[in-house]
PAVO-321834 format. One record per atom (N, C-alpha, C): atom name; chain; residue number from 0; x negated, y, z negated; residue in one letter. Coordinates in steps of 0.02 Angstrom, whole numbers, plus 50000, padded with zeros to 5 digits. Example, Ala and Ser with C-alpha at 12.3 -4.5 7.8 and 13.67 -1.06 7.14 Angstrom:
BEGIN
(r 'N', 'A', 0, (49340, 49716, 49610), 'A')
(r 'CA', 'A', 0, (49385, 49775, 49610), 'A')
(r 'C', 'A', 0, (49340, 49835, 49610), 'A')
(r 'N', 'A', 1, (49358, 49888, 49646), 'S')
(r 'CA', 'A', 1, (49316, 49947, 49643), 'S')
(r 'C', 'A', 1, (49355, 50002, 49606), 'S')
//
This chain:
BEGIN
(r 'N', 'A', 0, (54975, 50766, 46503), 'M')
(r 'CA', 'A', 0, (54970, 50710, 46537), 'M')
(r 'C', 'A', 0, (55035, 50687, 46569), 'M')
(r 'N', 'A', 1, (55040, 50664, 46633), 'S')
(r 'CA', 'A', 1, (55100, 50651, 46666), 'S')
(r 'C', 'A', 1, (55111, 50579, 46663), 'S')
(r 'N', 'A', 2, (55161, 50553, 46650), 'I')
(r 'CA', 'A', 2, (55181, 50482, 46651), 'I')
(r 'C', 'A', 2, (55209, 50461, 46709), 'I')
(r 'N', 'A', 3, (55189, 50405, 46739), 'N')
(r 'CA', 'A', 3, (55210, 50376, 46804), 'N')
(r 'C', 'A', 3, (55283, 50350, 46793), 'N')
(r 'N', 'A', 4, (55329, 50379, 46829), 'R')
(r 'CA', 'A', 4, (55402, 50354, 46817), 'R')
(r 'C', 'A', 4, (55405, 50288, 46846), 'R')
(r 'N', 'A', 5, (55374, 50264, 46897), 'G')
(r 'CA', 'A', 5, (55385, 50196, 46934), 'G')
(r 'C', 'A', 5, (55359, 50142, 46879), 'G')
(r 'N', 'A', 6, (55294, 50161, 46852), 'R')
(r 'CA', 'A', 6, (55275, 50113, 46812), 'R')
(r 'C', 'A', 6, (55318, 50101, 46740), 'R')
(r 'N', 'A', 7, (55351, 50157, 46718), 'V')
(r 'CA', 'A', 7, (55400, 50147, 46664), 'V')
(r 'C', 'A', 7, (55462, 50110, 46690), 'V')
(r 'N', 'A', 8, (55481, 50129, 46746), 'R')
(r 'CA', 'A', 8, (55544, 50089, 46776), 'R')
(r 'C', 'A', 8, (55523, 50023, 46775), 'R')
(r 'N', 'A', 9, (55467, 50006, 46802), 'W')
(r 'CA', 'A', 9, (55447, 49929, 46808), 'W')
(r 'C', 'A', 9, (55451, 49901, 46744), 'W')
(r 'N', 'A', 10, (55428, 49931, 46692), 'Q')
(r 'CA', 'A', 10, (55418, 49901, 46620), 'Q')
(r 'C', 'A', 10, (55480, 49892, 46594), 'Q')
(r 'N', 'A', 11, (55539, 49922, 46613), 'C')
(r 'CA', 'A', 11, (55601, 49906, 46589), 'C')
(r 'C', 'A', 11, (55633, 49842, 46608), 'C')
(r 'N', 'A', 12, (55591, 49803, 46649), 'R')
(r 'CA', 'A', 12, (55615, 49739, 46662), 'R')
(r 'C', 'A', 12, (55586, 49693, 46611), 'R')
(r 'N', 'A', 13, (55632, 49671, 46574), 'R')
(r 'CA', 'A', 13, (55612, 49625, 46514), 'R')
(r 'C', 'A', 13, (55622, 49559, 46518), 'R')
(r 'N', 'A', 14, (55589, 49513, 46481), 'A')
(r 'CA', 'A', 14, (55605, 49442, 46479), 'A')
(r 'C', 'A', 14, (55656, 49411, 46449), 'A')
(r 'N', 'A', 15, (55676, 49454, 46400), 'L')
(r 'CA', 'A', 15, (55738, 49433, 46360), 'L')
(r 'C', 'A', 15, (55809, 49455, 46399), 'L')
(r 'N', 'A', 16, (55836, 49410, 46427), 'L')
(r 'CA', 'A', 16, (55895, 49422, 46474), 'L')
(r 'C', 'A', 16, (55947, 49479, 46440), 'L')
(r 'N', 'A', 17, (55962, 49479, 46382), 'E')
(r 'CA', 'A', 17, (56016, 49526, 46352), 'E')
(r 'C', 'A', 17, (55975, 49593, 46350), 'E')
(r 'N', 'A', 18, (55916, 49594, 46350), 'L')
(r 'CA', 'A', 18, (55880, 49653, 46348), 'L')
(r 'C', 'A', 18, (55874, 49682, 46423), 'L')
(r 'N', 'A', 19, (55863, 49640, 46467), 'D')
(r 'CA', 'A', 19, (55856, 49655, 46537), 'D')
(r 'C', 'A', 19, (55923, 49684, 46559), 'D')
(r 'N', 'A', 20, (55975, 49663, 46541), 'L')
(r 'CA', 'A', 20, (56038, 49682, 46567), 'L')
(r 'C', 'A', 20, (56054, 49755, 46533), 'L')
(r 'N', 'A', 21, (56033, 49763, 46466), 'V')
(r 'CA', 'A', 21, (56033, 49832, 46439), 'V')
(r 'C', 'A', 21, (55998, 49884, 46475), 'V')
(r 'N', 'A', 22, (55941, 49862, 46489), 'F')
(r 'CA', 'A', 22, (55891, 49909, 46534), 'F')
(r 'C', 'A', 22, (55923, 49922, 46595), 'F')
(r 'N', 'A', 23, (55943, 49872, 46631), 'A')
(r 'CA', 'A', 23, (55979, 49883, 46700), 'A')
(r 'C', 'A', 23, (56036, 49932, 46696), 'A')
(r 'N', 'A', 24, (56075, 49930, 46648), 'R')
(r 'CA', 'A', 24, (56129, 49982, 46649), 'R')
(r 'C', 'A', 24, (56105, 50052, 46627), 'R')
(r 'N', 'A', 25, (56049, 50048, 46585), 'F')
(r 'CA', 'A', 25, (56021, 50112, 46559), 'F')
(r 'C', 'A', 25, (55985, 50148, 46631), 'F')
(r 'N', 'A', 26, (55952, 50111, 46662), 'L')
(r 'CA', 'A', 26, (55915, 50129, 46724), 'L')
(r 'C', 'A', 26, (55965, 50163, 46771), 'L')
(r 'N', 'A', 27, (56020, 50133, 46782), 'E')
(r 'CA', 'A', 27, (56068, 50159, 46830), 'E')
(r 'C', 'A', 27, (56096, 50218, 46804), 'E')
(r 'N', 'A', 28, (56120, 50220, 46737), 'R')
(r 'CA', 'A', 28, (56146, 50284, 46709), 'R')
(r 'C', 'A', 28, (56106, 50337, 46688), 'R')
(r 'N', 'A', 29, (56043, 50328, 46663), 'H')
(r 'CA', 'A', 29, (56004, 50385, 46628), 'H')
(r 'C', 'A', 29, (55937, 50392, 46660), 'H')
(r 'N', 'A', 30, (55906, 50351, 46692), 'F')
(r 'CA', 'A', 30, (55836, 50350, 46699), 'F')
(r 'C', 'A', 30, (55815, 50408, 46739), 'F')
(r 'N', 'A', 31, (55848, 50428, 46794), 'D')
(r 'CA', 'A', 31, (55831, 50475, 46842), 'D')
(r 'C', 'A', 31, (55833, 50551, 46806), 'D')
(r 'N', 'A', 32, (55870, 50553, 46750), 'R')
(r 'CA', 'A', 32, (55886, 50613, 46720), 'R')
(r 'C', 'A', 32, (55844, 50632, 46652), 'R')
(r 'N', 'A', 33, (55794, 50583, 46642), 'L')
(r 'CA', 'A', 33, (55753, 50581, 46583), 'L')
(r 'C', 'A', 33, (55708, 50638, 46588), 'L')
(r 'N', 'A', 34, (55703, 50679, 46539), 'S')
(r 'CA', 'A', 34, (55643, 50731, 46535), 'S')
(r 'C', 'A', 34, (55578, 50696, 46523), 'S')
(r 'N', 'A', 35, (55525, 50736, 46533), 'D')
(r 'CA', 'A', 35, (55453, 50713, 46530), 'D')
(r 'C', 'A', 35, (55450, 50693, 46453), 'D')
(r 'N', 'A', 36, (55475, 50722, 46403), 'D')
(r 'CA', 'A', 36, (55471, 50703, 46333), 'D')
(r 'C', 'A', 36, (55513, 50640, 46319), 'D')
(r 'N', 'A', 37, (55568, 50628, 46352), 'Q')
(r 'CA', 'A', 37, (55609, 50573, 46347), 'Q')
(r 'C', 'A', 37, (55571, 50515, 46374), 'Q')
(r 'N', 'A', 38, (55546, 50528, 46430), 'L')
(r 'CA', 'A', 38, (55501, 50475, 46470), 'L')
(r 'C', 'A', 38, (55446, 50441, 46431), 'L')
(r 'N', 'A', 39, (55411, 50498, 46400), 'A')
(r 'CA', 'A', 39, (55356, 50478, 46353), 'A')
(r 'C', 'A', 39, (55382, 50431, 46289), 'A')
(r 'N', 'A', 40, (55436, 50457, 46267), 'D')
(r 'CA', 'A', 40, (55469, 50413, 46209), 'D')
(r 'C', 'A', 40, (55481, 50351, 46235), 'D')
(r 'N', 'A', 41, (55515, 50344, 46289), 'L')
(r 'CA', 'A', 41, (55528, 50276, 46319), 'L')
(r 'C', 'A', 41, (55467, 50238, 46339), 'L')
(r 'N', 'A', 42, (55427, 50264, 46355), 'D')
(r 'CA', 'A', 42, (55361, 50228, 46375), 'D')
(r 'C', 'A', 42, (55321, 50208, 46307), 'D')
(r 'N', 'A', 43, (55332, 50239, 46254), 'D')
(r 'CA', 'A', 43, (55307, 50216, 46189), 'D')
(r 'C', 'A', 43, (55343, 50151, 46167), 'D')
(r 'N', 'A', 44, (55412, 50165, 46176), 'L')
(r 'CA', 'A', 44, (55462, 50115, 46142), 'L')
(r 'C', 'A', 44, (55449, 50043, 46174), 'L')
(r 'N', 'A', 45, (55435, 50051, 46243), 'L')
(r 'CA', 'A', 45, (55422, 49990, 46281), 'L')
(r 'C', 'A', 45, (55362, 49954, 46272), 'L')
(r 'N', 'A', 46, (55318, 49974, 46222), 'R')
(r 'CA', 'A', 46, (55260, 49942, 46203), 'R')
(r 'C', 'A', 46, (55284, 49893, 46144), 'R')
(r 'N', 'A', 47, (55342, 49897, 46124), 'C')
(r 'CA', 'A', 47, (55362, 49850, 46072), 'C')
(r 'C', 'A', 47, (55385, 49782, 46096), 'C')
(r 'N', 'A', 48, (55391, 49742, 46057), 'D')
(r 'CA', 'A', 48, (55404, 49667, 46075), 'D')
(r 'C', 'A', 48, (55475, 49664, 46099), 'D')
(r 'N', 'A', 49, (55498, 49628, 46140), 'D')
(r 'CA', 'A', 49, (55570, 49620, 46159), 'D')
(r 'C', 'A', 49, (55623, 49611, 46107), 'D')
(r 'N', 'A', 50, (55602, 49566, 46063), 'Y')
(r 'CA', 'A', 50, (55636, 49548, 46007), 'Y')
(r 'C', 'A', 50, (55655, 49614, 45962), 'Y')
(r 'N', 'A', 51, (55596, 49651, 45954), 'D')
(r 'CA', 'A', 51, (55606, 49708, 45907), 'D')
(r 'C', 'A', 51, (55651, 49758, 45939), 'D')
(r 'N', 'A', 52, (55643, 49773, 46003), 'I')
(r 'CA', 'A', 52, (55676, 49817, 46040), 'I')
(r 'C', 'A', 52, (55755, 49790, 46038), 'I')
(r 'N', 'A', 53, (55769, 49733, 46052), 'W')
(r 'CA', 'A', 53, (55836, 49707, 46054), 'W')
(r 'C', 'A', 53, (55866, 49712, 45986), 'W')
(r 'N', 'A', 54, (55828, 49704, 45928), 'A')
(r 'CA', 'A', 54, (55857, 49717, 45866), 'A')
(r 'C', 'A', 54, (55873, 49785, 45844), 'A')
(r 'N', 'A', 55, (55834, 49827, 45871), 'M')
(r 'CA', 'A', 55, (55846, 49904, 45863), 'M')
(r 'C', 'A', 55, (55908, 49927, 45902), 'M')
(r 'N', 'A', 56, (55920, 49902, 45972), 'V')
(r 'CA', 'A', 56, (55970, 49913, 46015), 'V')
(r 'C', 'A', 56, (56029, 49890, 45975), 'V')
(r 'N', 'A', 57, (56037, 49831, 45956), 'N')
(r 'CA', 'A', 57, (56093, 49793, 45929), 'N')
(r 'C', 'A', 57, (56109, 49808, 45857), 'N')
(r 'N', 'A', 58, (56069, 49851, 45822), 'G')
(r 'CA', 'A', 58, (56076, 49873, 45762), 'G')
(r 'C', 'A', 58, (56061, 49827, 45699), 'G')
(r 'N', 'A', 59, (56022, 49766, 45709), 'S')
(r 'CA', 'A', 59, (56012, 49721, 45669), 'S')
(r 'C', 'A', 59, (55945, 49746, 45627), 'S')
(r 'N', 'A', 60, (55913, 49794, 45663), 'K')
(r 'CA', 'A', 60, (55844, 49821, 45630), 'K')
(r 'C', 'A', 60, (55847, 49894, 45633), 'K')
(r 'N', 'A', 61, (55826, 49922, 45587), 'A')
(r 'CA', 'A', 61, (55827, 49996, 45586), 'A')
(r 'C', 'A', 61, (55766, 50025, 45622), 'A')
(r 'N', 'A', 62, (55780, 50082, 45663), 'C')
(r 'CA', 'A', 62, (55730, 50112, 45694), 'C')
(r 'C', 'A', 62, (55691, 50163, 45648), 'C')
(r 'N', 'A', 63, (55623, 50147, 45644), 'E')
(r 'CA', 'A', 63, (55585, 50181, 45588), 'E')
(r 'C', 'A', 63, (55551, 50246, 45630), 'E')
(r 'N', 'A', 64, (55556, 50244, 45699), 'E')
(r 'CA', 'A', 64, (55527, 50299, 45732), 'E')
(r 'C', 'A', 64, (55574, 50342, 45758), 'E')
(r 'N', 'A', 65, (55571, 50412, 45727), 'E')
(r 'CA', 'A', 65, (55626, 50461, 45741), 'E')
(r 'C', 'A', 65, (55634, 50473, 45819), 'E')
(r 'N', 'A', 66, (55570, 50482, 45851), 'R')
(r 'CA', 'A', 66, (55576, 50492, 45921), 'R')
(r 'C', 'A', 66, (55607, 50445, 45968), 'R')
(r 'N', 'A', 67, (55610, 50384, 45941), 'W')
(r 'CA', 'A', 67, (55648, 50326, 45986), 'W')
(r 'C', 'A', 67, (55717, 50334, 45981), 'W')
(r 'N', 'A', 68, (55752, 50363, 45931), 'R')
(r 'CA', 'A', 68, (55815, 50358, 45913), 'R')
(r 'C', 'A', 68, (55863, 50379, 45976), 'R')
(r 'N', 'A', 69, (55842, 50422, 46008), 'E')
(r 'CA', 'A', 69, (55877, 50447, 46059), 'E')
(r 'C', 'A', 69, (55885, 50397, 46117), 'E')
(r 'N', 'A', 70, (55833, 50375, 46126), 'M')
(r 'CA', 'A', 70, (55827, 50321, 46180), 'M')
(r 'C', 'A', 70, (55860, 50257, 46171), 'M')
(r 'N', 'A', 71, (55859, 50234, 46099), 'L')
(r 'CA', 'A', 71, (55904, 50183, 46071), 'L')
(r 'C', 'A', 71, (55973, 50196, 46082), 'L')
(r 'N', 'A', 72, (55988, 50251, 46076), 'G')
(r 'CA', 'A', 72, (56063, 50277, 46079), 'G')
(r 'C', 'A', 72, (56087, 50272, 46146), 'G')
(r 'N', 'A', 73, (56050, 50293, 46199), 'L')
(r 'CA', 'A', 73, (56059, 50281, 46267), 'L')
(r 'C', 'A', 73, (56071, 50207, 46285), 'L')
(r 'N', 'A', 74, (56016, 50173, 46262), 'L')
(r 'CA', 'A', 74, (56011, 50098, 46282), 'L')
(r 'C', 'A', 74, (56073, 50066, 46251), 'L')
(r 'N', 'A', 75, (56099, 50087, 46192), 'S')
(r 'CA', 'A', 75, (56161, 50045, 46161), 'S')
(r 'C', 'A', 75, (56228, 50070, 46184), 'S')
(r 'N', 'A', 76, (56223, 50122, 46233), 'E')
(r 'CA', 'A', 76, (56290, 50137, 46255), 'E')
(r 'C', 'A', 76, (56324, 50080, 46293), 'E')
(r 'N', 'A', 77, (56389, 50074, 46282), 'R')
(r 'CA', 'A', 77, (56428, 50020, 46322), 'R')
(r 'C', 'A', 77, (56468, 50050, 46383), 'R')
//
């Protein structure tokens, strides 16, 4: 199954300002180089609530899904 990159890019726009800024930086730095597997992991992560994603990005909540850890690492880069 092929994941629509445009749809995933659009879903990176988040209602939580802090998270929206994190995703804007991520899109600029990493999005175009993601493999299909990485894109699938990101697509899955984006189904989470903004506050849960933000907590995993800022380290206040542990990530229980092994496959999301790489994406969270990219998202939390400064």
